C-alpha positions as CSV (number, residue, x, y, z in Angstrom):
1,X,-74.1,-50.3,42.0
2,X,-73.9,-46.9,43.5
3,X,-74.4,-43.6,41.6
4,X,-73.1,-40.1,41.9
5,X,-74.9,-37.0,40.8
6,X,-72.8,-34.0,41.8
7,X,-71.8,-30.8,39.9
8,X,-69.6,-27.8,40.7
9,X,-70.0,-24.7,38.7
10,X,-68.1,-21.4,38.8
11,X,-69.7,-18.5,36.9
12,X,-71.4,-15.2,37.2
13,X,-75.1,-14.5,38.0
14,X,-76.8,-13.5,34.6
15,X,-79.8,-11.8,36.2
16,X,-80.5,-10.6,39.7
17,X,-82.2,-13.5,41.6
18,X,-85.7,-13.0,43.0
19,X,-86.6,-15.0,46.1
20,X,-90.2,-16.2,46.2
21,X,-92.3,-18.4,48.5
22,X,-93.8,-21.7,47.3
23,X,-97.4,-22.7,48.0
24,X,-96.0,-24.8,50.9
25,X,-94.4,-21.7,52.4
26,X,-90.7,-22.5,51.5
27,X,-88.5,-19.9,50.0
28,X,-87.0,-20.7,46.5
29,X,-85.4,-18.9,43.6
30,X,-84.4,-19.6,40.1
31,X,-81.3,-18.0,38.7
32,X,-79.3,-18.3,35.5
33,X,-75.6,-18.8,35.9
34,X,-73.3,-17.8,33.0
35,X,-70.4,-20.3,32.9
36,X,-67.4,-19.8,30.5
37,X,-66.2,-22.7,28.5
38,X,-62.4,-23.5,28.6
39,X,-60.2,-22.1,25.9
40,X,-59.8,-24.2,22.8
41,X,-56.5,-25.9,22.1
42,X,-55.6,-23.1,19.6
43,X,-56.2,-20.4,22.4
44,X,-59.5,-19.1,21.0
45,X,-62.4,-18.5,23.5
46,X,-65.2,-21.1,23.2
47,X,-68.0,-18.9,24.5
48,X,-70.2,-19.6,27.6
49,X,-73.3,-21.5,28.7
50,X,-76.3,-20.3,30.5
51,X,-77.3,-22.8,33.1
52,X,-80.5,-22.7,35.1
53,X,-80.1,-23.2,38.9
54,X,-82.9,-23.6,41.4
55,X,-82.3,-23.0,45.1
56,X,-84.5,-23.9,48.1
57,X,-84.8,-22.7,51.8
58,X,-81.6,-21.2,53.2
59,X,-79.7,-21.5,49.9
60,X,-82.4,-19.5,48.2
61,X,-82.2,-16.8,50.9
62,X,-78.4,-16.7,50.5
63,X,-78.7,-16.5,46.7
64,X,-81.1,-13.5,47.0
65,X,-78.2,-11.5,48.5
66,X,-76.2,-11.7,45.2
67,X,-76.6,-9.2,42.4
68,X,-76.2,-9.5,38.7
69,X,-72.6,-10.2,37.7
70,X,-71.5,-11.6,41.0
71,X,-69.0,-14.5,40.8
72,X,-70.2,-17.5,42.6
73,X,-69.5,-21.2,43.1
74,X,-72.5,-23.5,43.0
75,X,-72.5,-27.1,44.3
76,X,-75.5,-29.3,43.7
77,X,-77.0,-32.0,41.6
78,X,-78.5,-32.1,38.1
79,X,-82.2,-32.8,37.9
80,X,-84.8,-33.1,35.2
81,X,-88.4,-32.2,35.4
82,X,-91.4,-32.9,33.1
83,X,-93.9,-30.1,32.6
84,X,-96.9,-29.8,30.3
85,X,-97.3,-26.6,28.4
86,X,-100.4,-26.2,26.3
87,X,-100.7,-29.9,25.8
88,X,-97.1,-30.5,25.0
89,X,-94.7,-32.3,27.3
90,X,-91.4,-30.5,27.9
91,X,-88.4,-31.6,29.9
92,X,-86.3,-29.2,31.8
93,X,-82.7,-29.8,33.0
94,X,-81.4,-27.7,35.8
95,X,-79.1,-27.7,38.8
96,X,-80.5,-28.0,42.3
97,X,-78.1,-26.0,44.4
98,X,-77.0,-27.5,47.8
99,X,-74.5,-24.8,48.5
100,X,-73.6,-21.4,47.1
101,X,-70.5,-19.3,47.8
102,X,-69.2,-16.0,46.6
103,X,-65.7,-16.2,45.1
104,X,-63.1,-13.7,44.2
105,X,-61.1,-15.0,41.3
106,X,-59.6,-11.7,40.1
107,X,-57.7,-9.3,42.1
108,X,-57.7,-5.8,40.7
109,X,-54.5,-3.8,41.1
110,X,-55.0,-0.5,42.8
111,X,-52.3,2.1,42.0
112,X,-53.5,4.2,45.0
113,X,-52.7,1.4,47.5
114,X,-49.7,1.9,49.8
115,X,-46.6,0.1,48.8
116,X,-45.3,-2.7,51.1
117,X,-41.8,-2.4,52.6
118,X,-39.4,-5.3,52.6
119,X,-39.0,-6.6,56.1
120,X,-35.7,-8.0,57.2
121,X,-36.1,-11.4,58.9
122,X,-35.2,-11.5,62.6
123,X,-32.2,-13.7,63.3
124,X,-32.3,-15.5,66.6
125,X,-29.2,-16.5,68.6
126,X,-28.3,-20.2,68.3
127,X,-29.3,-22.4,71.1
128,X,-26.4,-23.7,73.3
129,X,-25.8,-27.4,73.5
130,X,-27.2,-29.2,76.5
131,X,-25.9,-32.3,78.2
132,X,-28.9,-34.3,76.8
133,X,-28.8,-36.8,73.9
134,X,-27.4,-35.4,70.7
135,X,-29.3,-36.0,67.4
136,X,-26.5,-34.7,65.3
137,X,-26.1,-37.5,62.7
138,X,-22.6,-36.3,61.8
139,X,-21.6,-36.9,65.4
140,X,-19.7,-40.3,65.5
141,X,-20.6,-41.0,69.1
142,X,-24.3,-41.5,68.0
143,X,-23.6,-44.5,65.8
144,X,-21.8,-46.4,68.7
145,X,-25.1,-46.4,70.6
146,X,-27.0,-48.3,67.9
147,X,-27.9,-51.9,68.4
148,X,-25.7,-54.4,66.7
149,X,-28.3,-55.3,64.0
150,X,-28.1,-51.6,62.8
151,X,-24.4,-51.4,62.6
152,X,-22.5,-51.0,59.4
153,X,-21.0,-54.5,59.8
154,X,-24.2,-56.3,58.9
155,X,-24.3,-57.3,55.2
156,X,-27.2,-59.4,54.1
157,X,-28.3,-60.3,50.7
158,X,-32.0,-60.0,50.1
159,X,-33.2,-62.6,47.5
160,X,-35.6,-61.3,44.9
């Protein structure tokens, strides 16, 4: 049986990410993504969730370019880790990012922007008929060139 562990999140960066280097020399960063929940059926907002995201290598370097509040899309997988803190075992659930992209969901209206003029479409001259084959299906001469099995005279009943 195969399995699938994939998640897509759209949200805003809750704190500016800080790229660090691991003991093995690979860049990484942890970031918290604020993801809004969908509206309830009665139209009231449901709040948002803060989700921990870890990035490695090029994805970490790319994440370091985003500032707090940036809208991003994160694609990755969910992973859990076990850590010991003062003799207690704790489990962390986080998203390991495979790809991060900036997104622009909202366009702000700028009243200072120039207004667009309506453009009248250019009308081209119709192409003259050539002496080649006609594909005008209303032309009756077309039907006479059909093979006999496609003529209107064939009436077969198809049993069901």
